[in-house]
C-alpha positions as CSV (number, residue, x, y, z in Angstrom):
1,X,93.4,110.9,78.9
2,X,90.8,111.1,81.7
3,X,91.3,107.9,83.9
4,X,87.6,107.8,84.9
5,X,86.2,108.0,81.3
6,X,86.7,104.2,80.8
7,X,84.7,103.1,83.8
8,X,81.4,101.7,82.4
9,X,78.2,103.5,83.5
10,X,76.1,101.7,86.0
11,X,72.7,100.4,85.0
12,X,70.0,102.9,86.1
13,X,68.1,101.8,89.1
14,X,64.4,101.3,88.7
15,X,62.1,102.8,91.4
16,X,60.4,100.5,93.8
17,X,56.7,100.6,93.2
18,X,54.2,99.5,95.8
19,X,51.8,98.3,93.2
20,X,52.8,94.6,93.4
21,X,50.8,92.3,95.5
22,X,52.4,89.8,97.9
23,X,51.6,86.8,95.7
24,X,53.0,88.3,92.5
25,X,56.5,87.6,91.3
26,X,57.7,91.1,90.3
27,X,61.4,90.0,90.5
28,X,61.2,87.7,87.5
29,X,64.0,88.0,84.9
30,X,63.1,90.3,82.2
31,X,59.9,91.4,83.9
32,X,60.7,95.1,83.3
33,X,63.3,94.6,80.6
34,X,66.2,94.2,83.0
35,X,68.9,91.6,83.0
36,X,68.7,88.4,84.9
37,X,71.0,88.1,87.9
38,X,73.0,85.3,86.2
39,X,73.5,87.6,83.2
40,X,74.7,90.4,85.3
41,X,77.3,88.1,87.0
42,X,78.4,86.8,83.6
43,X,78.8,90.3,82.3
44,X,80.8,91.4,85.4
45,X,83.1,88.4,84.9
46,X,83.7,89.2,81.3
47,X,84.6,92.8,82.2
48,X,87.1,91.6,84.8
49,X,88.6,89.2,82.3
50,X,88.8,92.0,79.7
51,X,90.5,94.3,82.2
52,X,93.0,91.5,83.0
53,X,93.7,90.9,79.4
54,X,94.2,94.6,78.8
55,X,96.6,94.8,81.7
56,X,98.6,91.9,80.4
57,X,98.8,93.5,76.9
58,X,99.9,96.9,78.4
59,X,102.6,95.2,80.6
60,X,103.8,93.1,77.6
61,X,104.0,96.2,75.4
62,X,106.0,98.0,78.1
63,X,108.4,95.1,78.6
64,X,109.0,94.6,74.8
65,X,109.5,98.3,74.2
66,X,106.5,98.7,72.0
67,X,105.2,101.3,74.4
68,X,107.1,103.7,76.7
69,X,104.0,104.8,78.6
70,X,104.4,103.3,82.0
71,X,101.6,105.4,83.4
72,X,99.0,103.7,81.1
73,X,100.4,100.3,81.9
74,X,100.2,100.9,85.7
75,X,96.7,102.2,85.5
76,X,95.6,99.1,83.5
77,X,97.3,96.8,86.1
78,X,95.7,98.6,89.0
79,X,92.3,98.6,87.3
80,X,92.6,94.8,86.7
81,X,93.7,94.3,90.3
82,X,90.8,96.3,91.7
83,X,88.3,94.6,89.5
84,X,89.6,91.2,90.6
85,X,89.4,92.1,94.3
86,X,85.8,93.3,93.8
87,X,84.9,90.1,92.0
88,X,86.3,88.1,94.9
89,X,84.5,90.1,97.5
90,X,81.2,89.6,95.6
91,X,82.0,85.9,95.3
92,X,82.6,85.7,99.1
93,X,79.3,87.5,99.8
94,X,77.4,85.1,97.5
95,X,78.9,82.1,99.2
96,X,78.0,83.5,102.6
97,X,74.5,84.2,101.5
98,X,74.1,80.7,100.1
99,X,75.4,79.2,103.4
100,X,73.0,81.3,105.4
101,X,70.1,80.2,103.2
102,X,71.1,76.6,103.6
103,X,71.2,77.0,107.4
104,X,67.6,78.2,107.5
105,X,65.1,75.8,108.8
106,X,62.0,75.3,106.7
């Protein structure tokens, strides 16, 4: 089993066009059929939760003897750990950005 085949494909990036005028809101949710920022965060949290649940299932199967494949269990645990660390890093960056915006003087 290829370990990288289960990694979801990233959403394709749309090219930046210079056709929008300064007064237009080109970043509106769904303006070009893309997902809203909140939906992207929700989807990412669901994927982290799913990776964690899969790691728990693999570890439980290994401990109960239902599975003897330690390699798959360790990969699932490492994937869940890495996903959680990434989620926490994104959370920290979002909090830092919020604090920076709140410090701005209007």
